[in-house]
Each structure stands twice: as structure tokens, then as C-alpha cells.
C-alpha positions as CSV (number, residue, x, y, z in Angstrom):
1,X,-8.0,-14.4,4.7
2,X,-4.5,-13.0,4.6
3,X,-3.8,-9.4,3.4
4,X,-1.0,-8.4,1.0
5,X,0.5,-5.0,1.7
6,X,1.7,-2.9,-1.2
7,X,3.8,0.2,-1.1
8,X,2.1,3.3,-2.5
9,X,5.4,3.7,-4.5
10,X,5.4,0.3,-6.1
11,X,4.9,1.6,-9.6
12,X,8.0,3.8,-9.3
13,X,10.2,1.0,-7.8
14,X,13.2,0.3,-10.1
15,X,12.9,-3.5,-9.6
16,X,9.3,-3.4,-10.7
17,X,10.2,-1.4,-13.7
18,X,13.0,-3.8,-14.6
19,X,10.6,-6.8,-14.2
20,X,8.1,-5.1,-16.4
21,X,10.7,-4.4,-19.1
22,X,12.0,-8.0,-18.9
23,X,8.6,-9.6,-19.3
24,X,7.3,-7.1,-21.9
25,X,4.4,-5.7,-19.9
26,X,3.6,-2.2,-18.6
27,X,4.2,-1.4,-15.0
28,X,0.5,-1.6,-14.1
29,X,0.2,-5.1,-15.5
30,X,3.4,-6.1,-13.8
31,X,2.0,-4.9,-10.4
32,X,-1.0,-7.2,-10.9
33,X,1.3,-10.1,-11.8
34,X,3.4,-9.4,-8.7
35,X,0.3,-9.4,-6.5
36,X,-0.5,-12.9,-7.8
37,X,3.1,-13.9,-7.1
38,X,3.1,-12.5,-3.5
39,X,-0.4,-14.0,-2.8
40,X,0.9,-17.4,-3.9
41,X,4.1,-17.1,-1.9
42,X,2.2,-16.0,1.2
43,X,0.1,-19.2,0.9
44,X,3.0,-21.5,0.3
45,X,5.5,-20.1,2.7
46,X,3.4,-19.4,5.8
47,X,6.3,-19.6,8.2
48,X,8.3,-17.0,6.1
49,X,11.3,-19.3,5.8
50,X,12.2,-18.0,2.4
51,X,12.2,-21.4,0.7
52,X,9.5,-23.3,-1.1
53,X,10.5,-26.9,-2.0
54,X,10.0,-28.4,-5.5
55,X,9.1,-25.1,-7.2
56,X,10.5,-24.6,-10.7
57,X,10.8,-21.5,-12.9
58,X,8.0,-22.7,-15.1
59,X,5.7,-23.1,-12.1
60,X,6.3,-19.5,-11.1
61,X,5.4,-18.4,-14.7
62,X,2.2,-20.6,-14.5
63,X,1.2,-19.2,-11.1
64,X,1.6,-15.6,-12.3
65,X,0.1,-16.2,-15.7
66,X,3.0,-14.6,-17.5
67,X,6.0,-16.0,-19.3
68,X,9.5,-14.9,-18.1
69,X,8.5,-13.8,-14.6
70,X,10.8,-16.4,-12.9
71,X,13.7,-15.2,-15.0
72,X,12.9,-11.6,-14.2
73,X,12.6,-12.2,-10.5
74,X,16.1,-13.9,-10.6
75,X,17.5,-10.9,-12.6
76,X,16.4,-8.4,-9.9
77,X,17.7,-10.8,-7.2
78,X,14.3,-11.4,-5.5
79,X,14.6,-15.2,-5.9
80,X,17.0,-17.9,-6.9
81,X,16.5,-21.6,-7.8
82,X,18.4,-24.6,-6.7
83,X,17.8,-28.4,-6.9
84,X,15.4,-28.2,-3.9
85,X,13.2,-25.4,-5.2
86,X,13.0,-21.7,-4.9
87,X,14.7,-19.4,-2.4
88,X,13.0,-16.1,-1.8
89,X,15.6,-13.4,-0.9
90,X,14.6,-11.0,1.9
91,X,11.3,-12.7,2.4
92,X,11.0,-11.2,5.8
93,X,11.1,-7.8,4.2
94,X,8.8,-8.5,1.3
95,X,6.3,-10.6,3.1
96,X,6.4,-9.7,6.7
97,X,7.8,-6.2,6.7
98,X,7.1,-3.2,9.0
99,X,4.0,-2.2,7.1
100,X,2.4,-5.6,7.8
101,X,3.4,-5.5,11.5
102,X,1.9,-2.0,12.0
103,X,-1.3,-3.0,10.2
104,X,-1.7,-6.1,12.3
105,X,-1.0,-4.1,15.5
106,X,-3.6,-1.5,14.5
107,X,-6.1,-4.3,13.8
108,X,-5.6,-5.8,17.2
109,X,-6.0,-2.4,18.9
110,X,-9.3,-1.8,17.0
111,X,-10.6,-5.1,18.1
112,X,-9.6,-4.5,21.7
113,X,-11.4,-1.1,21.7
114,X,-14.5,-2.7,20.3
115,X,-14.5,-5.5,22.9
116,X,-13.7,-3.0,25.7
117,X,-16.6,-0.7,24.7
118,X,-19.2,-3.4,25.2
């Protein structure tokens, strides 16, 4: 099972507040919606190429369970759509950033200590 890493400051992020305002939800609800979004993207874009073919704005709204999310993500420049599907801007930062790298390195070190202690 993959992990999703969330900044402790996510509820204060201006983009998140703009998305919340755009979709008519409070910031806490919006964070939950974005968790669903990132979990889905993580599943669909495993190679972190930043593109998922054949995805439409209505599919994004369906995946997140909230109307207007695709439009809000475009407005904050997190994504764009073209004839081939969705382009996720800065996907390497959002999905495979330093936090994730540090966490995975720490997990590897813990495992090696456990195996070394036996």
C-alpha cells in the first residue's frame, strides 16, 4: 500500500484555500477531497510522468466526489486538460517530493536495523 504525505501546513496553503472557496467547501473538507485526488493520481500515474490519458474534468469531479474540483485545480495551476487527458503540473513535487524520499529512506533504514539485529 502506498502512502500519501501531507504537509502539516496544508490547511494554511493559499492554493488549498482558493480551491475550498471555488468549490464552496471549508478547508477541512477540501483537504479530504484533495487526499482522494492524490490517492487516485498516485494509483493512475505510478511512473510520475505527470500525465494520465483519457481523463476528463468530469472524471476528476467523480473521483473526488465533489463538483468543480477539476475547474478549481486548473484555476490554481495544479493541472490542465488537453485532447489526450490530464496534465499534472509539478507532479514530481506534489507526488514524489522530498518528504516522501526522506520517509522512504527512513523506512529502509529501520528495516535494515531490524534485519541486522537478528
